Structure formats: structure tokens, C-alpha cells
C-alpha positions as CSV (number, residue, x, y, z in Angstrom):
1,M,0.0,0.0,0.0
2,T,1.3,3.4,-0.9
3,E,1.7,5.6,2.1
4,R,-0.3,8.8,2.1
5,I,1.2,12.2,2.7
6,A,0.2,14.7,5.3
7,R,-0.3,18.3,4.2
8,I,-0.7,21.4,6.3
9,A,-4.2,22.5,5.3
10,G,-4.8,25.2,7.9
11,I,-3.1,27.2,10.6
12,G,-4.4,29.2,13.6
13,A,-3.2,30.9,16.8
14,Y,-4.6,32.6,19.9
15,L,-3.1,34.9,22.5
16,P,-4.8,36.0,25.7
17,D,-5.7,39.7,25.8
18,R,-3.6,40.5,28.9
19,I,-0.1,41.7,28.1
20,L,2.6,41.8,30.8
21,T,5.4,44.1,30.0
22,N,9.0,44.0,31.3
23,T,8.3,47.3,33.1
24,E,5.4,45.8,34.9
25,L,7.5,42.8,35.8
26,S,10.1,45.0,37.3
27,K,7.6,46.1,39.9
28,M,6.9,42.5,40.9
29,V,10.5,41.1,41.0
30,D,14.0,42.4,41.1
31,T,14.6,42.9,37.4
32,S,14.4,45.6,34.7
33,D,13.4,46.1,31.2
34,D,17.1,46.4,30.1
35,W,18.1,43.3,32.0
36,I,15.4,41.2,30.4
37,R,15.9,42.5,26.9
38,E,19.7,42.1,27.0
39,R,19.6,38.5,28.3
40,T,16.5,37.1,26.5
41,G,15.3,39.5,23.8
42,I,11.8,39.5,25.4
43,H,9.9,42.7,25.6
44,Q,6.5,41.4,26.8
45,R,4.4,38.3,27.1
46,H,0.7,37.4,27.2
47,I,-0.9,36.0,30.3
48,A,-4.2,34.0,30.4
49,A,-7.1,35.5,32.4
50,D,-7.9,33.8,35.7
51,T,-10.9,32.2,34.1
52,Q,-9.0,30.9,31.0
53,L,-7.8,27.3,30.9
54,T,-5.2,25.8,28.5
55,S,-8.1,24.0,26.8
56,D,-9.8,27.4,26.2
57,L,-6.7,28.8,24.4
58,A,-6.3,25.5,22.5
59,T,-9.9,25.6,21.3
60,Q,-9.6,29.2,20.0
61,A,-6.5,28.4,18.0
62,A,-7.9,25.1,16.8
63,Q,-11.1,26.8,15.5
64,R,-9.1,29.4,13.6
65,A,-7.0,26.6,12.0
66,L,-10.2,24.8,11.0
67,D,-11.6,28.0,9.5
68,D,-8.4,28.6,7.6
69,A,-8.5,25.1,6.2
70,G,-12.2,25.4,5.3
71,I,-12.9,22.2,7.4
72,S,-15.6,21.6,10.0
73,A,-15.0,19.9,13.3
74,S,-17.1,17.0,12.1
75,D,-14.3,16.2,9.6
76,V,-11.7,15.8,12.3
77,D,-10.8,12.3,13.2
78,M,-7.9,13.0,15.6
79,V,-7.1,15.8,18.1
80,I,-3.5,15.9,19.5
81,V,-2.7,18.6,22.1
82,A,0.9,19.2,23.0
83,T,1.0,20.7,26.5
84,T,2.9,20.7,29.7
85,T,0.2,22.7,31.5
86,P,-3.0,20.6,31.1
87,D,-6.3,21.6,32.6
88,N,-6.3,18.5,34.8
89,T,-4.2,15.4,35.5
90,F,-6.9,13.7,33.6
91,P,-8.9,13.7,31.4
92,S,-6.6,14.9,28.6
93,T,-6.9,18.5,27.5
94,A,-7.4,17.1,23.9
95,T,-10.7,15.4,24.9
96,K,-11.9,18.8,26.3
97,V,-10.9,20.5,23.1
98,Q,-12.6,17.8,21.0
99,A,-15.8,18.3,22.9
100,A,-15.7,22.1,22.8
101,L,-15.2,22.0,19.0
102,G,-18.1,19.6,18.5
103,A,-15.9,16.9,17.0
104,R,-17.6,13.6,17.7
105,T,-15.5,10.9,16.0
106,G,-11.9,9.6,16.2
107,A,-9.3,9.8,18.9
108,S,-7.9,12.5,21.1
109,F,-4.9,12.6,23.4
110,D,-2.2,14.8,24.9
111,V,1.6,14.7,24.2
112,Q,4.0,15.7,26.9
113,A,7.4,16.6,25.5
114,V,7.4,20.1,27.0
115,C,8.7,22.7,24.5
116,S,9.3,20.0,21.9
117,G,5.7,18.8,22.2
118,F,4.4,20.3,18.9
119,I,7.3,18.8,16.9
120,Y,6.6,15.4,18.5
121,S,2.9,15.8,17.8
122,L,3.4,16.7,14.1
123,S,5.5,13.5,13.7
124,I,2.7,11.4,15.4
125,A,0.0,13.0,13.1
126,D,2.1,12.4,10.0
127,N,2.6,8.7,10.9
128,F,-1.1,8.2,11.6
129,I,-2.0,9.7,8.2
130,A,0.8,7.8,6.4
131,R,-0.7,4.5,7.6
132,G,-4.2,5.4,6.7
133,Q,-5.3,5.5,10.3
134,A,-6.4,9.1,10.2
135,Q,-7.4,11.5,7.4
136,T,-7.8,14.9,9.2
137,V,-5.7,15.6,12.3
138,L,-5.8,18.7,14.4
139,V,-2.4,19.3,16.0
140,I,-2.3,21.9,18.8
141,G,0.3,23.4,21.0
142,A,-1.2,25.2,24.0
143,E,0.2,26.4,27.3
144,T,-0.6,28.5,30.4
145,M,3.0,28.6,31.6
146,S,2.1,31.4,33.9
147,R,0.4,28.9,36.2
148,I,3.7,27.0,37.0
149,L,6.0,30.0,37.4
150,D,7.6,31.1,40.7
151,W,7.0,34.8,40.4
152,T,9.8,35.5,42.9
153,D,12.4,33.9,40.7
154,R,13.6,36.5,38.2
155,T,15.6,33.9,36.2
156,T,12.5,32.1,35.1
157,C,9.4,34.2,35.5
158,V,10.6,36.7,32.9
159,L,10.9,34.1,30.2
160,F,7.5,32.6,29.8
161,G,4.0,33.4,28.5
162,D,0.7,31.9,27.5
163,G,-0.8,31.1,24.1
164,A,-1.8,28.5,21.6
165,G,-1.2,27.6,18.0
166,A,-2.7,24.9,15.8
167,M,-2.4,23.2,12.4
168,V,-4.8,21.0,10.5
169,L,-3.1,18.1,8.7
170,T,-5.0,16.3,5.9
171,G,-4.1,13.1,4.1
172,E,-3.5,13.1,0.3
173,D,-2.1,10.6,-2.2
174,P,1.5,11.4,-3.2
175,T,2.2,12.7,-6.7
176,D,5.3,13.1,-8.8
177,D,5.4,16.8,-8.1
178,P,8.5,17.6,-6.0
179,K,6.8,20.8,-4.8
180,Q,3.7,18.9,-3.5
181,A,2.9,20.3,0.0
182,R,3.6,17.7,2.6
183,V,5.5,16.8,5.8
184,L,8.8,15.6,4.4
185,A,10.6,14.3,7.5
186,S,10.8,14.4,11.3
187,Y,13.6,13.7,13.7
188,L,13.0,13.2,17.4
189,R,15.4,12.7,20.3
190,S,15.5,12.7,24.1
191,D,18.1,12.3,26.8
192,G,16.7,11.9,30.4
193,R,20.1,12.3,32.0
194,F,19.7,16.1,31.9
195,K,16.2,16.2,33.4
196,E,17.3,18.3,36.4
197,L,18.5,21.1,34.2
198,L,14.9,22.1,33.3
199,Y,12.0,20.7,35.2
200,V,9.0,21.4,37.5
201,D,9.6,20.5,41.1
202,G,6.1,18.9,41.7
203,G,3.8,16.3,40.4
204,P,1.0,13.9,41.4
205,S,3.2,11.0,42.3
206,S,6.1,12.9,43.8
207,T,4.7,15.9,45.8
208,Q,1.0,15.8,45.1
209,T,1.3,19.4,44.0
210,V,1.7,21.2,40.7
211,G,5.2,22.7,41.6
212,H,7.2,25.4,39.9
213,L,9.4,25.6,36.9
214,R,13.2,25.4,37.7
215,M,16.0,25.9,35.2
216,A,19.8,26.0,35.0
217,G,19.9,28.6,32.3
218,N,23.5,28.6,31.2
219,Q,23.6,24.8,30.8
220,V,20.2,24.7,29.0
221,F,21.6,27.3,26.5
222,R,24.6,25.2,25.6
223,H,22.5,22.0,25.1
224,A,19.8,23.9,23.2
225,V,22.3,25.3,20.6
226,N,24.1,22.1,20.1
227,N,21.1,19.7,20.0
228,I,18.9,21.9,17.9
229,A,21.7,22.4,15.4
230,E,22.3,18.6,15.3
231,S,18.6,17.9,14.7
232,M,18.5,20.5,11.8
233,T,21.5,19.1,10.0
234,T,20.4,15.5,10.5
235,I,17.0,16.1,9.0
236,C,18.5,17.9,6.0
237,K,20.7,14.8,5.4
238,Q,17.6,12.6,5.6
239,V,16.0,14.3,2.6
240,D,19.3,15.1,0.8
241,I,19.2,18.9,1.0
242,Q,21.6,21.5,2.3
243,I,20.7,23.9,5.1
244,E,20.9,26.8,2.6
245,D,18.1,25.1,0.6
246,V,15.6,25.8,3.4
247,D,13.5,28.9,2.9
248,W,12.5,29.5,6.5
249,F,13.5,28.3,9.9
250,V,10.8,28.4,12.6
251,P,12.5,27.6,15.9
252,H,11.0,27.2,19.4
253,Q,10.9,30.7,20.8
254,A,12.9,30.1,24.0
255,N,15.4,33.0,24.0
256,Q,16.7,35.3,21.3
257,R,20.2,34.4,22.2
258,I,19.5,30.7,21.5
259,L,18.0,31.6,18.1
260,E,21.0,33.6,17.2
261,G,23.4,31.0,18.6
262,V,22.0,28.3,16.3
263,A,21.9,30.6,13.3
264,R,25.6,31.4,13.8
265,K,26.6,27.8,14.3
266,L,25.0,26.8,11.0
267,S,25.7,30.0,9.1
268,I,22.0,30.8,8.6
269,P,21.1,34.3,7.7
270,T,19.1,35.9,10.5
271,G,16.5,37.1,8.0
272,K,15.5,33.5,7.4
273,V,14.8,32.8,11.1
274,I,11.3,33.6,12.3
275,S,11.4,35.2,15.7
276,T,8.4,36.2,17.8
277,V,10.0,35.8,21.2
278,A,10.1,39.6,21.8
279,D,6.3,39.8,21.8
280,H,5.3,36.3,23.1
281,G,8.1,35.1,25.4
282,N,8.6,31.4,25.7
283,T,5.2,29.7,25.2
284,S,6.7,26.2,25.3
285,A,4.8,23.8,23.0
286,A,2.7,26.7,21.6
287,S,5.7,28.7,20.3
288,V,6.4,26.9,17.0
289,P,2.9,26.9,15.6
290,M,2.3,30.5,16.8
291,A,5.5,31.7,15.1
292,F,4.6,29.8,12.0
293,E,1.2,31.3,11.9
294,R,2.5,34.9,12.3
295,A,5.0,34.5,9.4
296,A,2.4,32.9,7.2
297,I,-0.2,35.6,7.9
298,D,2.2,38.4,7.2
299,G,3.3,36.8,4.0
300,R,6.8,35.7,4.7
301,I,6.1,32.0,4.6
302,K,4.3,31.2,1.4
303,R,2.8,28.1,-0.2
304,G,5.6,26.0,-1.7
305,D,8.3,27.2,0.7
306,L,10.5,24.7,2.5
307,V,10.1,25.3,6.3
308,L,12.2,23.7,9.0
309,M,10.7,23.7,12.5
310,E,12.8,22.7,15.5
311,A,12.6,22.8,19.3
312,L,14.3,21.6,22.6
313,G,12.4,21.1,25.9
314,G,12.8,19.8,29.3
315,G,13.7,16.1,29.6
316,F,15.7,16.9,27.5
317,T,13.6,16.3,24.4
318,W,14.4,17.8,21.0
319,G,13.7,17.4,17.3
320,A,12.8,18.9,14.0
321,T,10.2,18.7,11.3
322,L,10.7,19.7,7.7
323,V,7.6,20.6,5.6
324,R,6.9,21.8,2.1
325,Y,4.2,24.3,2.9
């Protein structure tokens, strides 16, 4: 049986209304606008309202992606939500999104790979479509990172924000057209030896609490640059292209210095790197689809372009996905 291909049919994103600026943060914790900008490139971040859950953000982004694809919720046969900040320990946030959208068939589940979650989820969706086990998959990255921050820790609370991004993937038969829109390849990795460099100090089985995010920033930076660069070069080798053949790079929006470090390591022109970290901060699993959506909406990413998405998250987990959009 010929494997089917997965095509990005629609994209969507959602940001909460509330904006928290660096200046406001400096009144809450010992920091300053200059300190945050110099070390992270972040100017502001969006924060979910007290009444908003991760599933609410995810549903908004998902509906926009469905509208963009011209597809109704009844056509969706799988919902995957990448999140490290679920509404509940169970049920999955994906089941809540499925219900909110009015999708009544297929499967739904969450993926926990922290900031790499959306990359992992794209690969999962692509494989389900390739095997003919799904036709229309809604892939969402959604986070309320503000709920797990220690707002007295200036090394972490300045970095993160809330938001959601989504893509609709649909199955098609492959053609001989080399420019056919499709997911071309994915590359996923993890190494649990480094889990204590970026983690949350709580959980149902360990502390029976949610806990707060903890990070060894300098060490995470080094691993991020090296591992992300490795995943990018590996995936290009898989499909026999050069880094310079890629039209756009959409990285996880962790820190502007990491984005620039990877670009320097691989000699990538900064103009080909999509960066939204200044406005959104680090939104974990939501950052890649949100950055992709912004660049597509403003006309930078166009149909037919080769786009390489990549991320590294706690665990460590990391990986990349190459698509012809």
C-alpha cells in the first residue's frame, strides 16, 4: 500500500488579551526592562485570564485553524494537544478541546514533551496519516505557563508566556510533483540524563502538588544550541538537501540568544529565522505553531516554501520537522 502524505491545510493561533510588559514585571520582582531584553530579547508576554484554561486557548487556536482550512469539526478524526500545562491530571486536554469544538469521532490525546511537544505531535500525526489510520488531524500546542512559574524567581518568570497555536493536517495521495505540499521528514530525540537542568519541582506521584518551573539557564543554553543544530543538520541529510536550501526556519521561541546561537553555528542568515520571542516570550509547546502562523499571515512563509521547525524542551527532548508548505 502506498503511504499517504500529510499536508498542512490550515493554521491558527490565539493569544490571551492581557499583556505583561517588562516594566510591569520590574515592579513584581528584582529585574528591569534592560536586564530582560539584554539576556532574552523578550519585551512582553501574554498572560491568560484567571478564568481561562489551557483548553480554552487551544480551542480558540484550533477553530481558527479549521476556519483557515475550510474544514468543519465533524471532519476531524484525531485531536492531538501538546502541552505541559494541562487543565487536569486527567482527562486529557485534547478530549476537552474535542468536545468544545463539537468533534464527535476519532481519537484525542495529549503529548507531553514540554517545548518539543508540537514537533513530536506533528510526527505522530504524520505517521497516523501515512498508515491510513487518520485523514484529518488537528495538532495543537497550547500552554498556560504562567500557572507554573515562581513569580519571585527572576531567572525564570521573565521568560514565559501563555498562548496556543494549531495546524490542520490532511491526508493526500502522493504525486510526482517535487513541490507537493507535505510533511517531508521528522527527527525526534531525548536524553533523560539532563532532566534536572529544566524541570518542574512537583507532580501527582512525587509531591501531590503542581510545583514550579526550575532551570539551570546557562547549561540549557549550551545544550539547546548544540542539540537543535544537530537535529537540523540531521533532518536535512535525511532528505538530501543543504541547510541553505531551506527557505524559512521556525524555531522554538525560547530565548533570542539561543535563536542567534543556532543561526551562527549553522551560518543561517538571521533574515530566514522567524522570531516572535520579543512579543510572546517562551510559550513552550505553543511557540512553534504561533511563530509559523504569524509568518504565514504576514506573507513571509508562502505556499511552496521549505520550512524547518525545531525545538528543545525539558527532559531533555528535542527534534525537527521539515515541511513543504
